[in-house]
C-alpha positions in Angstrom: -8.6 6.3 8.6 -5.5 8.0 7.3 -5.8 7.6 3.5 -9.0 8.7 1.7 -9.9 5.3 0.2 -9.5 2.1 2.1 -7.8 0.2 -0.7 -6.0 -2.2 1.6 -9.3 -3.0 3.4 -10.9 -3.7 0.0 -8.0 -6.0 -0.9 -8.4 -7.7 2.5 -12.2 -8.2 2.5 -12.9 -8.9 -1.1 -12.0 -12.6 -1.0 -13.9 -13.3 2.2 -16.9 -11.6 0.7 -16.6 -14.0 -2.2 -16.4 -16.9 0.2 -19.6 -15.8 1.9 -21.5 -15.4 -1.4 -20.5 -19.0 -2.4 -23.1 -20.2 0.1 -25.8 -18.9 -2.3 -24.4 -20.6 -5.5 -25.6 -24.2 -5.6 -24.2 -25.3 -9.0 -20.6 -26.5 -8.5 -19.4 -25.3 -12.0 -20.9 -21.8 -11.4 -19.2 -21.8 -8.0 -15.8 -22.5 -9.6 -16.3 -19.8 -12.2 -17.4 -17.3 -9.5 -14.4 -18.1 -7.3 -12.1 -17.7 -10.3 -13.7 -14.3 -11.0 -13.2 -13.2 -7.3 -9.6 -14.4 -7.3 -8.9 -12.6 -10.6 -10.4 -9.3 -9.3 -8.4 -9.7 -6.2 -5.2 -9.8 -8.3 -6.4 -6.6 -10.1 -7.0 -4.9 -6.7 -3.5 -5.9 -5.5 -2.0 -4.5 -8.7 -3.9 -1.2 -8.1 -2.3 -1.2 -4.6 1.2 -1.6 -6.2 0.3 1.2 -8.6 -0.6 3.5 -5.8 2.6 2.8 -3.9 5.4 5.4 -4.0 8.8 3.6 -3.8 10.6 6.8 -3.0 8.9 7.0 0.4 10.5 4.8 3.1 7.6 4.6 5.6 4.3 2.9 5.6 1.8 4.0 3.0 -1.9 3.6 2.3 -2.4 3.4 6.0 -5.8 2.8 7.7 -6.5 2.8 11.3 -9.8 2.2 13.3 -10.4 1.4 16.9 -11.1 -2.3 17.3 -10.7 -3.5 20.9 -10.5 -0.3 23.0 -10.1 -2.2 26.3 -6.8 -3.5 25.1 -5.9 -0.6 22.8 -5.8 -2.9 19.8 -6.6 -1.2 16.5 -7.5 -2.3 13.0 -4.3 -0.9 11.5 -3.1 -1.6 8.0 -0.2 -0.4 5.8 2.4 -1.4 3.3 6.0 -0.5 2.6 8.7 -1.6 0.1 9.1 -4.9 1.9 5.4 -6.0 1.9 3.9 -4.3 -1.2 4.7 -6.9 -3.8 3.6 -9.8 -1.6 0.0 -8.8 -2.2 -0.1 -9.4 -5.9 2.1 -12.5 -5.4 -0.4 -13.9 -2.9 -3.3 -13.2 -5.3 -1.4 -14.8 -8.2 -0.5 -17.9 -6.4 -4.0 -18.3 -5.1 -5.4 -17.9 -8.7 -2.9 -20.6 -9.9 -3.9 -22.9 -7.0 -7.5 -22.6 -7.9 -6.9 -23.4 -11.6 -4.7 -26.3 -10.6 -7.5 -27.8 -8.5 -10.2 -27.2 -11.1 -11.0 -30.9 -11.9 -9.4 -32.6 -8.9 -11.8 -31.6 -6.1 -15.1 -33.5 -6.5 -16.6 -33.6 -3.0 -17.5 -30.5 -0.9 -16.2 -28.4 -3.7 -17.9 -25.2 -2.5 -16.4 -25.6 1.0 -13.0 -26.1 -0.6 -13.3 -22.9 -2.7 -14.5 -20.9 0.4 -11.5 -22.1 2.4 -9.1 -21.1 -0.4 -10.6 -17.6 -0.5 -10.5 -17.4 3.3 -6.8 -18.4 3.3 -6.1 -15.7 0.7 -7.8 -13.1 3.0 -5.8 -14.0 6.1 -2.5 -14.2 4.2 -3.1 -10.7 2.8 -3.8 -9.7 6.4 -0.5 -11.0 7.6 1.3 -8.9 5.0 -0.7 -5.7 5.7 -1.3 -5.7 9.5 0.5 -3.0 11.4 -1.0 -3.8 14.8 0.6 -6.8 16.6 -2.8 -7.9 17.9 -4.3 -7.8 14.4 -1.3 -9.5 13.0 -1.5 -12.3 15.5 -5.1 -12.8 14.7 -4.4 -13.2 11.0 -1.4 -15.4 11.8 -3.4 -17.9 13.8 -6.4 -17.8 11.3 -4.2 -19.3 8.7 -4.4 -22.6 10.6 -8.1 -23.6 10.3 -8.4 -23.4 6.4 -5.0 -25.2 6.0 -6.1 -27.9 8.5 -9.2 -28.7 6.6 -7.7 -28.3 3.1 -5.0 -30.9 4.0 -7.3 -33.2 6.1 -10.2 -33.4 3.7 -8.6 -33.2 0.3 -5.1 -34.6 0.9 -3.7 -37.1 -1.6 -1.8 -39.2 0.8 -3.0 -42.0 3.1 -1.7 -40.0 6.2 -3.3 -36.7 5.3 -5.0 -36.3 8.6 -1.8 -36.9 10.4 -0.1 -34.3 8.2 -2.9 -31.8 9.0 -2.6 -32.4 12.7 1.2 -32.2 12.6 1.1 -28.9 10.7 -1.4 -27.5 13.1 0.5 -28.5 16.3 3.7 -27.1 15.0 2.1 -23.8 14.2 0.3 -23.7 17.5 3.7 -24.3 19.2 5.2 -21.4 17.3 2.3 -19.1 18.1 2.9 -19.3 21.9 6.3 -17.5 22.0 5.0 -15.0 19.4 2.1 -14.1 21.7 4.4 -13.7 24.7 6.8 -11.6 22.8 4.1 -9.2 21.6 2.6 -8.9 25.1 6.1 -8.1 26.5 6.5 -5.4 23.9 3.1 -3.9 24.9 3.9 -4.1 28.6 7.2 -2.4 28.1 5.6 0.6 26.4 3.0 0.9 29.1 5.7 0.9 31.8 7.8 3.5 30.1 4.9 5.9 29.7 3.5 5.3 33.2 0.2 4.1 31.8 -2.3 1.7 33.2 -2.7 -2.0 32.3 -4.5 -3.0 30.1 -6.0 0.3 29.0 -2.6 1.8 28.0 -1.1 -1.2 26.3 0.2 -0.4 22.8 0.4 -3.0 20.0 0.9 -0.5 17.1 4.1 -1.5 15.2 5.0 2.1 14.2 4.7 3.2 17.9 6.7 0.2 19.2 9.4 0.8 16.6 10.0 4.1 18.5 9.7 2.7 22.0 13.1 2.2 23.9 13.7 -1.4 25.0 16.2 -2.5 27.5 19.0 -4.7 26.2 18.1 -7.6 28.5 14.5 -7.4 27.4 15.5 -7.3 23.8 17.3 -10.6 24.1 14.3 -12.3 25.5 11.9 -10.8 23.0 14.2 -11.5 20.1 14.4 -15.1 21.2 10.6 -15.5 21.5 9.9 -13.9 18.1 12.6 -15.8 16.3 11.3 -19.1 17.8 7.8 -18.4 16.6 8.8 -17.3 13.1 11.4 -20.1 12.7 8.7 -22.8 13.0 6.7 -21.4 10.0 9.8 -20.4 7.9 10.8 -23.3 8.4 14.3 -23.5 9.8 16.1 -26.4 11.5 15.1 -28.2 13.7 11.4 -27.2 13.0 11.4 -28.1 9.4 9.9 -31.7 9.4 6.3 -30.6 8.9 7.0 -29.3 5.3 8.1 -32.6 3.7 5.2 -34.4 5.5 2.7 -31.8 4.1 4.3 -32.0 0.6 3.7 -35.7 0.5 0.2 -35.8 2.0 -1.5 -32.5 1.2 -3.1 -31.5 -2.2 -0.3 -30.2 -4.4 -2.0 -26.8 -4.7 -1.8 -26.4 -0.9 1.8 -27.5 -0.8 2.4 -25.0 -3.6 0.9 -22.2 -1.4 2.9 -23.2 1.6 6.1 -23.3 -0.3 5.4 -20.1 -2.2 4.4 -17.8 0.7 7.1 -17.8 3.4 5.2 -16.0 6.1 7.8 -17.0 8.8 10.7 -15.3 7.0 8.6 -12.3 6.4 7.9 -12.1 10.1 11.6 -12.1 10.8 12.1 -9.2 8.5 9.0 -7.2 9.6 9.0 -7.8 13.4 11.8 -9.9 15.0 14.8 -7.9 13.9 13.3 -4.3 13.8 11.6 -4.6 17.2 14.8 -5.9 18.9 17.6 -4.4 16.9 20.4 -4.5 19.5 19.7 -8.2 20.2 19.6 -8.9 16.4 23.0 -7.3 15.9 24.5 -9.1 18.9 23.2 -12.5 17.6 23.5 -12.0 13.9 26.3 -14.5 13.7 24.0 -17.1 15.3 21.3 -16.4 12.7 23.9 -16.8 9.9 25.1 -20.1 11.3 21.6 -21.4 11.6 20.9 -20.3 8.0 24.1 -22.0 6.8 23.3 -25.3 8.6 19.7 -25.2 7.2 21.0 -24.5 3.7 23.6 -27.3 3.6 21.7 -29.9 5.6 18.5 -29.6 3.6 20.5 -29.6 0.3 22.2 -32.9 1.3 18.9 -34.4 2.2 17.3 -33.3 -1.1 20.2 -35.0 -2.9 19.0 -38.4 -1.5 15.3 -38.0 -2.5 13.6 -40.1 -5.1 10.2 -38.4 -4.8 9.8 -35.1 -6.6 7.5 -33.5 -4.1 9.7 -34.4 -1.1 12.8 -33.2 -3.1 11.1 -29.8 -3.7 10.2 -29.5 -0.1 13.8 -29.9 1.1 14.9 -27.6 -1.7 12.6 -24.9 -0.4 14.0 -25.4 3.2 17.5 -25.1 1.8 16.7 -21.8 0.1 15.2 -20.5 3.3 18.5 -21.0 4.9 20.2 -18.9 2.3 17.7 -16.2 2.7 18.3 -16.1 6.4 22.0 -15.8 5.8 21.3 -12.8 3.5 19.2 -11.2 6.2 21.8 -11.8 8.9 24.4 -10.1 6.7 22.7 -6.8 7.4 23.9 -5.4 4.1 21.8 -3.8 1.4 22.7 -6.4 -1.2 21.9 -9.3 1.2 18.5 -7.8 2.1 17.6 -7.0 -1.5 18.5 -10.6 -2.4 16.5 -11.9 0.5 13.3 -10.0 -0.4 13.7 -10.8 -4.1 14.2 -14.5 -3.3 11.1 -14.5 -1.1 9.1 -13.1 -4.1 10.8 -15.7 -6.3 9.4 -18.4 -4.0 5.9 -17.3 -5.1 6.8 -17.7 -8.7 9.2 -20.6 -8.9 8.7 -22.9 -5.8 4.9 -22.7 -6.2 5.1 -23.5 -10.0 7.5 -26.4 -9.5 5.1 -28.0 -7.0 2.1 -27.4 -9.3 4.0 -29.2 -12.1 4.7 -32.0 -9.7 0.9 -32.1 -9.0 0.2 -32.4 -12.7 2.5 -35.4 -12.9 0.8 -36.8 -9.8 -2.7 -36.5 -11.4 -1.6 -38.3 -14.5 0.5 -41.1 -13.0 -0.7 -41.3 -9.4 2.9 -40.9 -8.3 6.0 -38.6 -8.4 8.4 -41.3 -7.3 11.4 -41.7 -9.6 10.8 -45.4 -10.0 7.5 -44.6 -11.8 9.0 -41.9 -14.1 11.6 -41.9 -16.9 11.2 -40.5 -20.3 8.6 -37.9 -19.5 10.0 -35.5 -22.0 8.8 -37.6 -24.9 5.0 -37.6 -24.2 5.1 -34.3 -22.3 7.5 -31.8 -24.0 5.7 -28.7 -22.9 5.5 -29.7 -19.3 9.2 -30.7 -19.4 10.2 -27.3 -20.9 8.3 -25.4 -18.2 9.7 -27.6 -15.4 13.2 -27.1 -16.7 12.8 -23.4 -16.9 11.6 -23.2 -13.3 14.3 -25.6 -12.3 17.0 -23.4 -13.9 15.6 -20.4 -12.0 15.6 -22.4 -8.7 19.4 -23.0 -9.1 20.1 -19.4 -10.1 21.1 -19.8 -13.7 21.7 -16.4 -15.5 18.7 -14.8 -17.4 16.3 -16.2 -14.9 15.0 -14.4 -11.8 16.9 -16.7 -9.5 20.2 -15.4 -10.7 20.1 -11.8 -9.4 18.5 -12.9 -6.1 21.2 -15.5 -5.4 24.0 -13.3 -6.6 22.9 -10.5 -4.2 22.5 -13.0 -1.4 26.0 -14.4 -1.9 27.5 -10.9 -2.2 25.9 -9.9 1.0 27.0 -13.0 2.8 30.5 -12.7 1.4 30.8 -9.2 2.6 29.6 -10.0 6.2 30.8 -13.7 6.6 33.4 -14.7 4.1 33.8 -18.1 5.6 30.1 -18.9 5.5 30.0 -17.8 1.8 31.7 -21.1 1.1 28.5 -22.9 2.4 26.4 -20.8 0.0 28.6 -21.8 -3.0 28.6 -25.4 -1.9 24.8 -25.4 -1.6 24.5 -23.9 -5.1 26.4 -26.9 -6.4 24.2 -29.2 -4.4 21.0 -27.5 -5.8 22.2 -28.1 -9.3 23.1 -31.7 -8.5 19.8 -32.8 -7.0 17.5 -30.9 -9.4 19.3 -31.6 -12.7 20.0 -35.2 -11.5 16.2 -35.7 -11.0 15.5 -34.1 -14.4 18.0 -36.4 -16.1 16.5 -39.5 -14.6 12.9 -38.6 -14.5 12.3 -36.6 -17.7 14.9 -37.7 -20.1 16.2 -41.1 -21.1 14.2 -44.1 -22.3 10.6 -44.7 -21.3 10.6 -47.5 -18.8 6.8 -47.7 -18.1 4.0 -48.1 -20.5 1.9 -45.7 -18.5 4.4 -42.9 -19.2 4.2 -43.5 -23.0 0.4 -42.8 -23.0 0.5 -39.6 -20.9 -1.1 -36.4 -22.3 0.9 -33.2 -22.3 -0.4 -30.2 -20.3 -3.8 -28.9 -21.3 -4.5 -25.3 -22.4 -5.8 -24.4 -18.9 -2.6 -25.8 -17.4 -0.4 -24.0 -19.9 -2.2 -20.7 -19.1 -1.7 -21.4 -15.4 2.1 -21.7 -15.8 2.6 -19.1 -18.6 2.4 -16.0 -16.3 5.1 -17.3 -13.8 7.2 -18.4 -16.7 7.1 -14.9 -18.2 7.9 -13.4 -14.8 11.0 -15.7 -14.5 12.3 -14.3 -17.7 11.3 -10.7 -17.2 12.8 -10.5 -13.7 15.9 -12.3 -14.9 16.4 -9.8 -17.8 15.5 -6.7 -15.9 15.4 -7.1 -12.1 16.0 -3.4 -11.4 12.3 -2.4 -11.3 11.7 -4.9 -8.5 14.8 -3.9 -6.6 14.1 -0.2 -6.8 10.7 -0.7 -5.2 12.4 -2.0 -2.0 15.6 0.1 -1.9 14.4 3.1 0.1 12.6 0.9 2.6 15.5 -1.4 3.1 18.0 1.4 3.5 15.8 2.8 6.3 15.5 -0.7 7.7 19.3 -1.0 7.9 19.8 2.5 9.3 17.5 1.7 12.1 19.7 -1.1 13.3 22.5 1.3 13.9 20.5 4.0 15.6 19.7 4.2 19.4 16.6 2.3 20.3 13.5 4.3 19.8 14.9 6.7 17.2 13.0 6.8 14.0 15.1 6.8 10.8 12.3 7.5 8.3 9.0 9.1 9.1 6.4 6.3 9.5 
């Protein structure tokens, strides 16, 4: 162990310990309260991690390392930097919101449902903190079982089992190139050092960042890693699982999947830093893929008449803009990309949870069943409108500085593609405000809508924190940007250094 107290291990193991203890709580109501307590304490621990992080240090902090599988030289190695640190409290917050949103909707196998939610939180935290490629891949694949069961057992659509299987098959497909890419990186290190296989394989990210990699090998490894992460991001043409899941899965699970973009994080953390020469050579291709995803998904969202499917395509479109910002390889583009990924946790998750509240009350989020929602549900409409304004990047919301930085970065690197970003911004306003106008305002066309009850105190509390974050980050985004700046500067400098040269001390 490198640091004196294993704070990251505590953050990682606390939810799974809570999941195990649920087996001894027979009363469903007590099980819910206990799970809420575990999730709340997890958020506190994550905030302690943020408090202990020094944004002026560019390398990995709070590091822990133990031998795990000596035969393959795989270690239990954890650490955080300016890119990953804020994803820990965001994961804890979104999980807490999802638990509150499902408080009265899960009636059968409720303890199993709660245990799976805590397990999913653990492995997601593991994805953001793992510094060993073997450990990372374990957490990456362990996200599949809980999501498979959460969709298949508690989905709200008639084809929930199909959606669960489709998601799982897509993720398994993406896992294969990831595994091959990680193995090739470890083999390259063993060959360079003249070590034996498998005893001298190295999967440590800090070590591999310093390991020279031939240009030809970089191209293959970059392709494998990008393919694996693109599936989960999702990017075209691997995006179709998300609209399916949004329609069939429980809305709290859809909110989690839309809020936590593990695939884009993988591109930032692994794909580009581990193959920097290939990333620079193919940056134009990444930008074009991002632009196509951005515009295509925006045009599809414009045609949607179901709120959940519209939000799914809106999320895909925003992922395209984030990829363009990353591919700009500018500080502004990278800061906007990381901030937008954090915004997903606040805004995209909250919008999907609001859609879930409408689904619970009406049994549908189709536009044909809506109309005039603002009259019986003014508080829900206000919150949805606030999150919607953030989604389209209106000033004084957290979406504005993120999108502004992204567009500045893209404009600096690819002036012609910046037009696609501006066009997509207009599309985003068109499909979201158009749905608000038709679904929330205007006359009430169905008697069921007139009798709807506005959001309850529990639901108001659930959405109050993200609503405050939307305004706080919109008014003062600098504290968030400053926590990433040193790390992102080092990330950029590494791309322009000879392979294997360390820019900041890890």
